[in-house]
DSSP file (Angstrom, degrees, kcal/mol; ACC not computed):
  #  RESIDUE AA STRUCTURE BP1 BP2  ACC     N-H-->O    O-->H-N    N-H-->O    O-->H-N    TCO  KAPPA ALPHA  PHI   PSI    X-CA   Y-CA   Z-CA
    1    1 A M              0   0    0      0, 0.0     2,-0.4     0, 0.0     0, 0.0   0.000 360.0 360.0 360.0 134.9    8.2    8.8   17.5
    2    2 A K        -     0   0    0     34,-0.0     2,-0.4    35,-0.0    34,-0.1  -0.847 360.0-160.9-101.7 138.1    7.2    8.8   13.8
    3    3 A I        -     0   0    0     -2,-0.4    34,-3.1    32,-0.3    35,-0.8  -0.961   6.4-171.4-122.6 135.8    6.4    5.5   12.2
    4    4 A G  E     -a   38   0A   0     -2,-0.4     2,-0.4    33,-0.2    35,-0.2  -0.705  15.5-132.8-117.8 172.3    6.5    4.7    8.5
    5    5 A L  E     -a   39   0A   0     33,-1.9    35,-2.8    -2,-0.2     2,-0.5  -0.993   7.8-156.0-130.1 131.9    5.4    1.8    6.3
    6    6 A F  E     -a   40   0A   0     -2,-0.4     2,-0.4    33,-0.2    35,-0.2  -0.941  15.7-172.1-109.0 121.5    7.4    0.1    3.5
    7    7 A M        -     0   0    0     33,-3.3    -2,-0.0    -2,-0.5    32,-0.0  -0.918  14.7-166.8-116.6 139.0    5.3   -1.7    1.0
    8    8 A T        -     0   0    0     -2,-0.4     2,-0.2     2,-0.1    33,-0.1  -0.775  15.5-158.4-123.5  86.5    6.5   -3.9   -1.8
    9    9 A P        +     0   0    0      0, 0.0     2,-0.4     0, 0.0    -2,-0.0  -0.456  17.8 171.7 -68.6 130.9    3.7   -4.5   -4.2
   10   10 A Q        -     0   0    0     -2,-0.2     2,-0.4    10,-0.0    -2,-0.1  -0.999  12.5-166.8-140.5 137.3    4.1   -7.6   -6.4
   11   11 A W        -     0   0    0     -2,-0.4     3,-0.1     4,-0.1     6,-0.0  -0.968  19.4-126.3-126.5 142.8    1.7   -9.3   -8.7
   12   12 A K    >   -     0   0    0     -2,-0.4     3,-2.2     1,-0.1    -2,-0.0  -0.502  45.6 -83.4 -80.1 152.6    1.9  -12.7  -10.3
   13   13 A P  T 3  S+     0   0    0      0, 0.0    -1,-0.1     0, 0.0     3,-0.1  -0.323 118.3  22.9 -55.1 134.2    1.6  -13.1  -14.0
   14   14 A G  T 3  S+     0   0    0      1,-0.3     2,-0.1    -3,-0.1    -2,-0.0   0.272  90.5 131.0  91.7 -11.9   -2.1  -13.2  -15.0
   15   15 A E  S <  S-     0   0    0     -3,-2.2     2,-0.9     1,-0.1    -1,-0.3  -0.389  72.9 -96.6 -72.6 155.2   -3.3  -11.4  -11.8
   16   16 A D     >  -     0   0    0      1,-0.2     4,-2.1    -3,-0.1     5,-0.1  -0.616  36.7-168.5 -74.9 104.6   -5.7   -8.5  -12.2
   17   17 A L  H  > S+     0   0    0     -2,-0.9     4,-2.6     1,-0.2     5,-0.2   0.876  83.9  56.4 -64.8 -39.0   -3.4   -5.5  -12.1
   18   18 A E  H  > S+     0   0    0      1,-0.2     4,-2.1     2,-0.2    -1,-0.2   0.916 109.5  45.9 -60.4 -42.8   -6.2   -3.0  -11.8
   19   19 A R  H  > S+     0   0    0      2,-0.2     4,-2.5     1,-0.2    -1,-0.2   0.897 111.4  53.2 -65.7 -40.5   -7.5   -4.8   -8.7
   20   20 A G  H  X S+     0   0    0     -4,-2.1     4,-2.2     2,-0.2    -2,-0.2   0.904 110.0  46.5 -62.4 -42.2   -4.0   -5.0   -7.3
   21   21 A V  H  X S+     0   0    0     -4,-2.6     4,-2.5     2,-0.2    -1,-0.2   0.902 111.0  52.9 -67.3 -40.4   -3.5   -1.2   -7.6
   22   22 A H  H  X S+     0   0    0     -4,-2.1     4,-2.2    -5,-0.2    -2,-0.2   0.927 110.4  47.7 -58.7 -45.0   -6.9   -0.6   -6.1
   23   23 A D  H  X S+     0   0    0     -4,-2.5     4,-2.4     2,-0.2    -2,-0.2   0.893 110.0  52.8 -63.5 -40.1   -5.9   -2.7   -3.1
   24   24 A L  H  X S+     0   0    0     -4,-2.2     4,-2.2     2,-0.2    -2,-0.2   0.915 109.7  48.0 -62.4 -43.7   -2.6   -1.0   -2.8
   25   25 A I  H  X S+     0   0    0     -4,-2.5     4,-2.4     1,-0.2    -1,-0.2   0.901 110.5  52.1 -63.4 -40.9   -4.3    2.4   -2.7
   26   26 A E  H  X S+     0   0    0     -4,-2.2     4,-2.2     1,-0.2    -2,-0.2   0.901 109.6  49.1 -61.9 -41.3   -6.7    1.2   -0.1
   27   27 A Q  H  X S+     0   0    0     -4,-2.4     4,-2.3     2,-0.2    -1,-0.2   0.896 110.3  51.3 -65.3 -40.0   -3.9   -0.1    2.1
   28   28 A A  H  X S+     0   0    0     -4,-2.2     4,-2.4     2,-0.2    -2,-0.2   0.913 110.7  47.9 -64.2 -42.8   -2.1    3.3    1.8
   29   29 A R  H  X S+     0   0    0     -4,-2.4     4,-2.6     2,-0.2    -1,-0.2   0.895 111.0  51.2 -64.9 -39.4   -5.2    5.2    2.8
   30   30 A T  H  X S+     0   0    0     -4,-2.2     4,-1.6     2,-0.2    -2,-0.2   0.907 109.9  49.7 -64.0 -41.6   -5.7    2.8    5.8
   31   31 A A  H  <>S+     0   0    0     -4,-2.3     5,-2.3     2,-0.2     4,-0.5   0.922 111.4  49.2 -62.6 -44.2   -2.1    3.4    6.9
   32   32 A R  H ><5S+     0   0    0     -4,-2.4     3,-1.5     1,-0.2    -2,-0.2   0.939 111.6  48.3 -59.1 -47.5   -2.6    7.2    6.6
   33   33 A D  H 3<5S+     0   0    0     -4,-2.6    -1,-0.2     1,-0.3    -2,-0.2   0.771 106.7  57.7 -65.9 -25.6   -5.8    7.0    8.6
   34   34 A A  T 3<5S-     0   0    0     -4,-1.6    -1,-0.3    -5,-0.2    -2,-0.2   0.517 124.7-101.3 -83.1  -5.7   -4.1    4.9   11.2
   35   35 A G  T < 5 +     0   0    0     -3,-1.5   -32,-0.3    -4,-0.5    -3,-0.2   0.549  62.7 159.2 102.4   7.6   -1.5    7.6   11.8
   36   36 A F      < -     0   0    0     -5,-2.3    -1,-0.3     1,-0.1   -32,-0.2  -0.431  31.3-150.9 -64.0 138.9    1.5    6.4    9.8
   37   37 A E  S    S+     0   0    0    -34,-3.1     2,-0.3     1,-0.2   -33,-0.2   0.771  71.1  16.1 -84.2 -28.5    3.8    9.3    9.0
   38   38 A S  E     -a    4   0A   0    -35,-0.8   -33,-1.9    -7,-0.1     2,-0.4  -0.970  56.7-156.9-146.2 158.7    5.3    8.0    5.8
   39   39 A L  E     -a    5   0A   0     -2,-0.3     2,-0.5   -35,-0.2   -33,-0.2  -0.980   7.3-167.2-140.2 124.1    4.8    5.4    3.1
   40   40 A L  E      a    6   0A   0    -35,-2.8   -33,-3.3    -2,-0.4    -2,-0.0  -0.950 360.0 360.0-113.9 129.6    7.4    4.0    0.8
   41   41 A V              0   0    0     -2,-0.5    -1,-0.1   -35,-0.2   -35,-0.1   0.342 360.0 360.0-120.1 360.0    6.4    1.9   -2.2
């Protein structure tokens, strides 16, 4: 069975976008390393 992950990144006005994107990339790498087959953003 193949498992994917669907992520919906959302940031509030005034939040640090650079930090949010960094966190999103970190989550994607963690999902890849955990064996997820696909990632939808």
